[in-house]
N, C-alpha and C positions, 0 to 999 in steps of 0.2 A: 351345241344344241343337245339337250337331254333327250334320250330315247329310252324306251322300255320294251324289251322283247321277252316273251314267255313262250316256251315250247313244252308241250306235253303229249305223250302218247296215250291214246284212249282205245280200249278194246271195243270198238264199234265201227261199223262201216262209215266212210266219209259222208255219205248221204244222210245218215242218221245224225251225225255230229253237226253237220251243216243245218239241217232242219231244226234241230233243238236250239242251236245258238241264235238263229235269226227269228225265232218265234217269240214275240214280245211277252206273252203270258209266262214264259219260262225265266226271263232275265232275273227277276227278283229272287229266284230260287238259288242262283249261283253267284250273282254279282251283288256284293254287300253295298247298300246305300242307293241302289238304282230305284227302289220303290216300284210302284206300279208303272208299267210301260205300255204305251199305246202307239199305234201307227195311223197314218192318215190315208192309207189305201187298203183295199181288200187283198190285192196281190202285191207281195213285196218284190221290189225291183229298183232299178235306177230312179232316183228322185224321191223314193219313199222317205217320209220323215218319221223318225222314232222320237217320242217325247217321254222323258223320264226325269228323275230328280237332278240329272246332270245337264239338262237343257234339251235343245232340239238338235238331233243328229240326222243328217241327210245321207242317204245311200249314194255315194259318188262313184263306186265301182262295184260290179256284181257279175260273177261267173258261177252259175249254179253248181253247188257241191264242191267248188274249188277255191273261191275267193269272194270276200265281202269287205267293203270299205265304208266307213262312216266318217263324216266331217261335220264339225260344229262351225258354221260360217261366222258366228259372232266372236268366238274365242280363238279360231284358227286351230282347234284341236282336231287331230286325225287319228283314227285307229283302224287296223285291218286284221282280218282273220284269214289265214291261208290253211287249206285242208289238203294234206298230202296223204294219198293212199299208200299204206305200207303193205296191206293185204286186204282181202275181201272183208275181214273182220277187225281191222286195226287202222287207225288214223293218227297221223301226227298233226296236231293243231299248233299253228304258229301265230301268236298274237303280237302285234307291233303297234306302238303308239308314240306320238310326238306332237309338239306344237309347231305348226308351219311357220310361225313368226320367230322361231328360235328361242322362245322363252321356256322356263322350266315347267315341267308337268306339276300341277298343283296337287293332284291326287292319283298317282299312277296305280294301275291295276296291280293286284298282288297275286302271287303264285297260289295262295290258298283259295282264291276264287276258282282257278282252273282245276285245283285238286278236288273241289266240291263238284264241279262240272263232271269230272272224270268219275267220281263216286256215283253220281246220279245216273250217268249213261251206262256205266258198267253193272249197275244193279237192276236196271230195267230190263 
């Protein structure tokens, strides 16, 4: 089974990194190819559906400021974001993705997307 894991340290509090990455209006600014992203609920939480160029991704696990998981039930794609507090002003973001059916990832996330996210958050 192919997996993809990306780790990056961002000079921003975990709460800020979490809020920025789950906000659909921000996704296209740091994830190449995502396009405009929308959600089907006012409050993001378990069961929320994100719709973008990659399909419909459902929130299947959620622990505010700590963990966020999305699953595409049609393709069996799963990705997760873990937010580890290093200090009040520094966060390690750990991204992990794989196909639950064991197939290859067709378009794995790239380090440069997370470098862009780091740049955005550290200059704001």
